[in-house]
C-alpha positions, 0 to 999 in steps of 0.5 A, spaced: 740 898 656 744 902 652 745 901 645 739 896 644 732 897 641 728 892 644 721 895 641 716 890 641 712 888 634 706 885 635 705 879 629 699 882 623 693 878 624 691 874 619 685 870 617 683 863 617 677 859 615 674 853 613 667 852 609 664 845 606 658 844 603 654 838 600 648 837 597 644 831 594 638 829 590 633 827 595 625 827 594 625 830 587 630 836 590 637 838 591 637 838 599 642 840 603 646 834 606 652 837 610 654 844 612 661 846 616 663 853 617 669 855 621 673 861 622 672 867 617 669 863 612 662 862 612 656 859 608 649 862 607 643 860 604 638 864 601 630 861 602 628 859 596 622 854 594 625 851 588 632 848 585 637 849 584 639 850 592 643 857 592 649 858 597 653 864 598 660 863 600 662 869 605 669 872 608 667 876 614 673 878 616 672 884 610 679 883 605 685 878 604 691 880 604 698 876 605 698 870 611 691 869 610 688 862 609 681 860 606 679 854 604 672 852 600 669 845 599 662 844 594 660 837 593 654 836 589 652 829 588 649 826 582 642 829 580 642 834 584 643 842 582 646 848 586 648 855 585 655 857 589 657 864 588 661 869 593 659 875 596 658 882 592 666 884 591 672 882 596 678 887 597 685 885 596 690 889 600 697 890 598 702 884 602 708 885 605 711 878 604 705 873 604 701 871 598 694 871 600 
């Protein structure tokens, strides 16, 4: 075909992930009640023997850019105690159009 550019441009790969954590007071300590992880959203809990329950929110994709979607939910029950943090750093990349 003359005069037609049929170049295929693959859509950019995007990150999607959801993670939810719920903890409650039980037996004099804060204990995990529910944990859900999907996609690149992960939650890791270091082994500690006392309160508070510790959790680290992790994006396994290595960074965020336009169009990426991560959802986090943490529910701490009455009387429970939790320390929630993120990984050491997160790279935020320039986006062509979409918001990260």
